[in-house]
MMTF fields as JSON, N, C-alpha, C and O atoms, coordinates in Angstrom:
{
  "mmtfVersion": "1.0.0",
  "mmtfProducer": "UNKNOWN",
  "numBonds": 251,
  "numAtoms": 252,
  "numGroups": 63,
  "numChains": 1,
  "numModels": 1,
  "chainsPerModel": [1],
  "groupsPerChain": [63],
  "chainIdList": ["A"],
  "bondAtomList": [4, 2, 8, 6, 12, 10, 16, 14, 20, 18, 24, 22, 28, 26, 32, 30, 36, 34, 40, 38, 44, 42, 48, 46, 52, 50, 56, 54, 60, 58, 64, 62, 68, 66, 72, 70, 76, 74, 80, 78, 84, 82, 88, 86, 92, 90, 96, 94, 100, 98, 104, 102, 108, 106, 112, 110, 116, 114, 120, 118, 124, 122, 128, 126, 132, 130, 136, 134, 140, 138, 144, 142, 148, 146, 152, 150, 156, 154, 160, 158, 164, 162, 168, 166, 172, 170, 176, 174, 180, 178, 184, 182, 188, 186, 192, 190, 196, 194, 200, 198, 204, 202, 208, 206, 212, 210, 216, 214, 220, 218, 224, 222, 228, 226, 232, 230, 236, 234, 240, 238, 244, 242, 248, 246],
  "bondOrderList": [1, 1, 1, 1, 1, 1, 1, 1, 1, 1, 1, 1, 1, 1, 1, 1, 1, 1, 1, 1, 1, 1, 1, 1, 1, 1, 1, 1, 1, 1, 1, 1, 1, 1, 1, 1, 1, 1, 1, 1, 1, 1, 1, 1, 1, 1, 1, 1, 1, 1, 1, 1, 1, 1, 1, 1, 1, 1, 1, 1, 1, 1],
  "groupList": [{"groupName": "MET", "atomNameList": ["N", "CA", "C", "O"], "elementList": ["N", "C", "C", "O"], "formalChargeList": [0, 0, 0, 0], "bondAtomList": [1, 0, 2, 1, 3, 2], "bondOrderList": [1, 1, 2], "singleLetterCode": "M", "chemCompType": "L-PEPTIDE LINKING"}, {"groupName": "HIS", "atomNameList": ["N", "CA", "C", "O"], "elementList": ["N", "C", "C", "O"], "formalChargeList": [0, 0, 0, 0], "bondAtomList": [1, 0, 2, 1, 3, 2], "bondOrderList": [1, 1, 2], "singleLetterCode": "H", "chemCompType": "L-PEPTIDE LINKING"}, {"groupName": "PHE", "atomNameList": ["N", "CA", "C", "O"], "elementList": ["N", "C", "C", "O"], "formalChargeList": [0, 0, 0, 0], "bondAtomList": [1, 0, 2, 1, 3, 2], "bondOrderList": [1, 1, 2], "singleLetterCode": "F", "chemCompType": "L-PEPTIDE LINKING"}, {"groupName": "GLY", "atomNameList": ["N", "CA", "C", "O"], "elementList": ["N", "C", "C", "O"], "formalChargeList": [0, 0, 0, 0], "bondAtomList": [1, 0, 2, 1, 3, 2], "bondOrderList": [1, 1, 2], "singleLetterCode": "G", "chemCompType": "PEPTIDE LINKING"}, {"groupName": "SER", "atomNameList": ["N", "CA", "C", "O"], "elementList": ["N", "C", "C", "O"], "formalChargeList": [0, 0, 0, 0], "bondAtomList": [1, 0, 2, 1, 3, 2], "bondOrderList": [1, 1, 2], "singleLetterCode": "S", "chemCompType": "L-PEPTIDE LINKING"}, {"groupName": "GLU", "atomNameList": ["N", "CA", "C", "O"], "elementList": ["N", "C", "C", "O"], "formalChargeList": [0, 0, 0, 0], "bondAtomList": [1, 0, 2, 1, 3, 2], "bondOrderList": [1, 1, 2], "singleLetterCode": "E", "chemCompType": "L-PEPTIDE LINKING"}, {"groupName": "ILE", "atomNameList": ["N", "CA", "C", "O"], "elementList": ["N", "C", "C", "O"], "formalChargeList": [0, 0, 0, 0], "bondAtomList": [1, 0, 2, 1, 3, 2], "bondOrderList": [1, 1, 2], "singleLetterCode": "I", "chemCompType": "L-PEPTIDE LINKING"}, {"groupName": "LYS", "atomNameList": ["N", "CA", "C", "O"], "elementList": ["N", "C", "C", "O"], "formalChargeList": [0, 0, 0, 0], "bondAtomList": [1, 0, 2, 1, 3, 2], "bondOrderList": [1, 1, 2], "singleLetterCode": "K", "chemCompType": "L-PEPTIDE LINKING"}, {"groupName": "LEU", "atomNameList": ["N", "CA", "C", "O"], "elementList": ["N", "C", "C", "O"], "formalChargeList": [0, 0, 0, 0], "bondAtomList": [1, 0, 2, 1, 3, 2], "bondOrderList": [1, 1, 2], "singleLetterCode": "L", "chemCompType": "L-PEPTIDE LINKING"}, {"groupName": "ARG", "atomNameList": ["N", "CA", "C", "O"], "elementList": ["N", "C", "C", "O"], "formalChargeList": [0, 0, 0, 0], "bondAtomList": [1, 0, 2, 1, 3, 2], "bondOrderList": [1, 1, 2], "singleLetterCode": "R", "chemCompType": "L-PEPTIDE LINKING"}, {"groupName": "TYR", "atomNameList": ["N", "CA", "C", "O"], "elementList": ["N", "C", "C", "O"], "formalChargeList": [0, 0, 0, 0], "bondAtomList": [1, 0, 2, 1, 3, 2], "bondOrderList": [1, 1, 2], "singleLetterCode": "Y", "chemCompType": "L-PEPTIDE LINKING"}, {"groupName": "ASN", "atomNameList": ["N", "CA", "C", "O"], "elementList": ["N", "C", "C", "O"], "formalChargeList": [0, 0, 0, 0], "bondAtomList": [1, 0, 2, 1, 3, 2], "bondOrderList": [1, 1, 2], "singleLetterCode": "N", "chemCompType": "L-PEPTIDE LINKING"}, {"groupName": "CYS", "atomNameList": ["N", "CA", "C", "O"], "elementList": ["N", "C", "C", "O"], "formalChargeList": [0, 0, 0, 0], "bondAtomList": [1, 0, 2, 1, 3, 2], "bondOrderList": [1, 1, 2], "singleLetterCode": "C", "chemCompType": "L-PEPTIDE LINKING"}, {"groupName": "THR", "atomNameList": ["N", "CA", "C", "O"], "elementList": ["N", "C", "C", "O"], "formalChargeList": [0, 0, 0, 0], "bondAtomList": [1, 0, 2, 1, 3, 2], "bondOrderList": [1, 1, 2], "singleLetterCode": "T", "chemCompType": "L-PEPTIDE LINKING"}, {"groupName": "VAL", "atomNameList": ["N", "CA", "C", "O"], "elementList": ["N", "C", "C", "O"], "formalChargeList": [0, 0, 0, 0], "bondAtomList": [1, 0, 2, 1, 3, 2], "bondOrderList": [1, 1, 2], "singleLetterCode": "V", "chemCompType": "L-PEPTIDE LINKING"}, {"groupName": "ALA", "atomNameList": ["N", "CA", "C", "O"], "elementList": ["N", "C", "C", "O"], "formalChargeList": [0, 0, 0, 0], "bondAtomList": [1, 0, 2, 1, 3, 2], "bondOrderList": [1, 1, 2], "singleLetterCode": "A", "chemCompType": "L-PEPTIDE LINKING"}, {"groupName": "GLN", "atomNameList": ["N", "CA", "C", "O"], "elementList": ["N", "C", "C", "O"], "formalChargeList": [0, 0, 0, 0], "bondAtomList": [1, 0, 2, 1, 3, 2], "bondOrderList": [1, 1, 2], "singleLetterCode": "Q", "chemCompType": "L-PEPTIDE LINKING"}],
  "groupTypeList": [0, 1, 2, 3, 4, 4, 5, 4, 6, 7, 4, 2, 8, 9, 10, 4, 11, 12, 0, 3, 13, 14, 4, 6, 15, 10, 14, 13, 9, 5, 8, 4, 5, 11, 6, 8, 9, 14, 14, 5, 8, 7, 3, 8, 11, 2, 4, 9, 10, 8, 12, 2, 14, 13, 15, 16, 3, 7, 5, 6, 3, 15, 14],
  "groupIdList": [1, 2, 3, 4, 5, 6, 7, 8, 9, 10, 11, 12, 13, 14, 15, 16, 17, 18, 19, 20, 21, 22, 23, 24, 25, 26, 27, 28, 29, 30, 31, 32, 33, 34, 35, 36, 37, 38, 39, 40, 41, 42, 43, 44, 45, 46, 47, 48, 49, 50, 51, 52, 53, 54, 55, 56, 57, 58, 59, 60, 61, 62, 63],
  "secStructList": [7, 7, 7, 1, 1, 2, 2, 2, 2, 2, 2, 2, 2, 2, 6, 1, 1, 7, 7, 7, 7, 7, 7, 4, 4, 4, 4, 2, 2, 2, 2, 2, 6, 6, 1, 1, 7, 7, 7, 7, 7, 6, 6, 7, 7, 7, 7, 7, 7, 7, 7, 7, 7, 7, 7, 6, 6, 7, 7, 7, 7, 7, 7],
  "xCoordList": [-1.033, -2.252, -2.468, -1.501, -3.691, -4.01, -5.085, -6.115, -4.838, -5.812, -6.31, -5.602, -7.518, -8.135, -7.709, -7.977, -7.047, -6.661, -5.459, -5.15, -4.797, -3.673, -4.151, -3.422, -5.361, -5.927, -6.071, -5.792, -6.504, -6.639, -5.273, -5.142, -4.263, -2.904, -2.418, -1.882, -2.604, -2.18, -2.871, -2.227, -4.149, -4.902, -4.392, -4.199, -4.175, -3.656, -2.29, -2.055, -1.39, -0.047, -0.075, 0.717, -0.984, -1.068, -1.398, -0.883, -2.237, -2.705, -2.113, -2.688, -0.981, -0.32, 1.177, 1.652, 1.902, 3.355, 4.006, 5.097, 3.329, 3.782, 4.438, 4.398, 5.045, 5.627, 4.873, 4.309, 4.859, 4.217, 4.87, 5.752, 4.447, 4.996, 3.891, 2.886, 4.092, 3.219, 4.114, 5.263, 3.6, 4.341, 4.544, 3.615, 5.765, 6.034, 5.128, 4.7, 4.835, 3.955, 2.578, 1.902, 2.159, 0.827, 0.779, -0.307, 1.93, 1.941, 2.657, 3.156, 2.716, 3.442, 2.86, 3.613, 1.549, 0.932, 1.302, 1.692, 1.179, 1.487, 2.954, 3.289, 3.829, 5.254, 5.517, 6.265, 4.91, 5.139, 4.559, 5.056, 3.519, 2.899, 3.44, 2.909, 4.498, 5.127, 4.15, 4.288, 3.178, 2.239, 2.864, 2.777, 3.492, 4.225, 5.66, 5.953, 6.555, 7.947, 8.513, 8.014, 9.548, 10.233, 11.316, 12.082, 11.373, 12.432, 13.174, 12.611, 14.431, 15.218, 15.91, 16.526, 15.808, 16.428, 17.524, 17.244, 18.764, 19.891, 19.699, 19.332, 19.95, 19.888, 18.49, 18.334, 17.477, 16.109, 15.661, 15.529, 15.428, 15.001, 13.704, 13.532, 12.811, 11.551, 11.522, 12.052, 10.918, 10.683, 9.266, 8.703, 8.711, 7.375, 7.302, 8.056, 6.387, 6.195, 4.903, 3.885, 4.949, 3.766, 3.298, 4.111, 2.006, 1.409, 0.518, -0.166, 0.531, -0.315, -1.367, -1.051, -2.593, -3.692, -4.397, -4.643, -4.723, -5.479, -6.632, -6.688, -7.545, -8.655, -8.147, -7.186, -8.78, -8.356, -8.381, -9.333, -7.322, -7.246, -6.619, -6.38, -6.349, -5.725, -4.288, -4.0, -3.392, -1.991, -1.594, -2.139, -0.638, -0.095, 1.392, 2.019, 1.96, 3.393, 4.146, 3.551, 5.461, 6.308, 6.158, 6.006, 6.201, 6.049, 7.406, 7.518],
  "yCoordList": [-110.194, -110.937, -111.256, -111.492, -111.266, -111.589, -112.659, -112.53, -113.719, -114.804, -114.832, -114.413, -115.32, -115.315, -116.446, -116.396, -117.472, -118.599, -119.321, -119.162, -120.106, -120.914, -121.962, -122.32, -122.451, -123.442, -122.85, -123.522, -121.603, -120.973, -120.719, -120.799, -120.416, -120.256, -121.58, -121.616, -122.669, -123.983, -124.334, -124.832, -124.086, -124.396, -123.587, -124.128, -122.292, -121.448, -121.941, -122.054, -122.233, -122.678, -124.003, -124.229, -124.871, -126.191, -126.075, -126.845, -125.136, -125.035, -123.845, -123.396, -123.334, -122.229, -122.517, -123.522, -121.635, -121.777, -120.684, -120.21, -120.292, -119.216, -119.767, -120.967, -118.86, -119.198, -118.445, -117.382, -118.992, -118.335, -118.777, -119.636, -118.2, -118.57, -119.061, -118.381, -120.241, -120.825, -121.606, -121.905, -121.93, -122.733, -124.142, -124.747, -124.66, -126.031, -127.003, -128.01, -126.704, -127.574, -127.7, -128.713, -126.69, -126.7, -127.45, -127.777, -127.727, -128.396, -129.744, -130.196, -130.385, -131.663, -132.719, -133.462, -132.796, -133.791, -133.484, -134.382, -132.225, -131.843, -132.067, -132.427, -131.855, -132.11, -133.604, -134.009, -134.423, -135.87, -136.479, -137.502, -135.87, -136.367, -135.657, -135.829, -134.861, -134.111, -133.207, -132.999, -132.681, -131.724, -130.334, -129.581, -130.003, -128.749, -129.085, -130.209, -128.121, -128.351, -127.095, -125.99, -127.284, -126.186, -125.669, -126.446, -124.356, -123.708, -122.798, -121.826, -123.118, -122.307, -121.19, -121.43, -119.987, -118.82, -118.309, -117.907, -118.317, -117.869, -116.428, -115.571, -116.176, -114.822, -114.336, -113.21, -115.147, -114.744, -115.491, -116.715, -114.755, -115.359, -114.713, -113.499, -115.517, -115.033, -115.306, -116.316, -114.423, -114.673, -114.215, -113.373, -114.769, -114.338, -114.331, -115.023, -113.539, -113.402, -114.093, -113.948, -114.841, -115.543, -114.911, -114.536, -114.799, -114.278, -115.36, -116.083, -115.463, -116.411, -115.632, -114.674, -116.041, -115.332, -116.262, -117.429, -115.729, -116.486, -115.638, -114.431, -116.288, -115.56, -114.567, -114.85, -113.433, -112.394, -112.94, -113.601, -112.648, -113.074, -114.433, -114.83, -115.154, -116.478, -116.382, -115.827, -116.938, -116.95, -118.338, -119.341, -118.385, -119.669, -119.668, -118.609, -120.826, -120.941, -120.803, -120.734, -120.763, -120.671, -121.937, -123.031, -121.774, -122.913, -123.382, -124.334],
  "zCoordList": [-127.172, -127.046, -125.571, -124.846, -125.126, -123.738, -123.724, -124.386, -122.963, -122.823, -121.388, -120.472, -121.193, -119.877, -118.958, -117.758, -119.502, -118.659, -119.262, -120.443, -118.441, -118.925, -119.918, -120.843, -119.734, -120.66, -122.063, -123.056, -122.142, -123.457, -124.087, -125.309, -123.291, -123.812, -124.39, -125.498, -123.642, -124.122, -125.432, -126.355, -125.526, -126.736, -127.921, -129.01, -127.71, -128.775, -129.247, -130.45, -128.311, -128.667, -129.409, -130.324, -129.015, -129.646, -131.135, -131.946, -131.488, -132.871, -133.627, -134.618, -133.172, -133.866, -133.938, -133.409, -134.588, -134.62, -133.779, -134.096, -132.711, -131.834, -130.58, -130.311, -129.815, -128.524, -127.448, -127.707, -126.244, -125.117, -123.832, -123.841, -122.73, -121.429, -120.511, -120.304, -119.969, -118.951, -117.997, -118.322, -116.846, -115.887, -116.434, -116.97, -116.295, -116.726, -115.984, -116.548, -114.721, -113.937, -114.576, -114.392, -115.319, -115.918, -117.249, -117.728, -117.85, -119.153, -119.119, -120.15, -117.972, -117.873, -118.81, -119.44, -118.911, -119.81, -121.26, -122.007, -121.656, -123.031, -123.366, -124.495, -122.388, -122.607, -122.767, -123.656, -121.915, -121.984, -123.256, -123.727, -123.822, -125.058, -126.3, -127.397, -126.125, -127.22, -127.97, -129.175, -127.26, -127.844, -127.809, -128.779, -126.69, -126.53, -126.168, -125.76, -126.315, -125.935, -125.292, -125.504, -124.513, -123.842, -124.774, -125.345, -124.922, -125.688, -124.716, -124.212, -124.457, -123.53, -124.298, -125.336, -123.791, -124.404, -123.485, -122.355, -123.949, -123.126, -122.706, -123.511, -121.44, -120.914, -120.572, -120.097, -120.797, -120.486, -119.234, -119.247, -118.161, -116.903, -116.446, -116.553, -115.946, -115.406, -113.906, -113.442, -113.169, -111.758, -111.447, -112.146, -110.41, -110.002, -108.496, -107.811, -107.996, -106.561, -106.182, -106.859, -105.103, -104.626, -103.323, -102.479, -103.167, -101.941, -101.344, -102.068, -100.046, -99.351, -98.577, -97.871, -98.711, -98.088, -97.116, -97.421, -95.933, -94.928, -94.429, -94.665, -93.741, -93.157, -92.109, -91.394, -92.023, -91.082, -89.654, -89.24, -88.92, -87.52, -87.314, -86.174, -88.379, -88.256, -88.735, -89.795, -87.926, -88.294, -88.755, -88.293, -89.673, -90.102, -89.852, -89.829, -89.667, -89.459, -90.762, -91.837, -90.654, -91.854, -92.665, -92.122, -93.961, -94.875, -95.298, -96.07]
}
């Protein structure tokens, strides 16, 4: 299944008995209100790559 936004994923998960993946930072309210919960799966690790974009010709320092 493919959803167009993290908000639609949260809504689907809230009203189904399915599992999905979203950033914990994006579901802090739902976690604190026990609407959603974290399920840890041994041996399953996710990683992601982040890119930083700036206007052409402008440099930024290290973050």
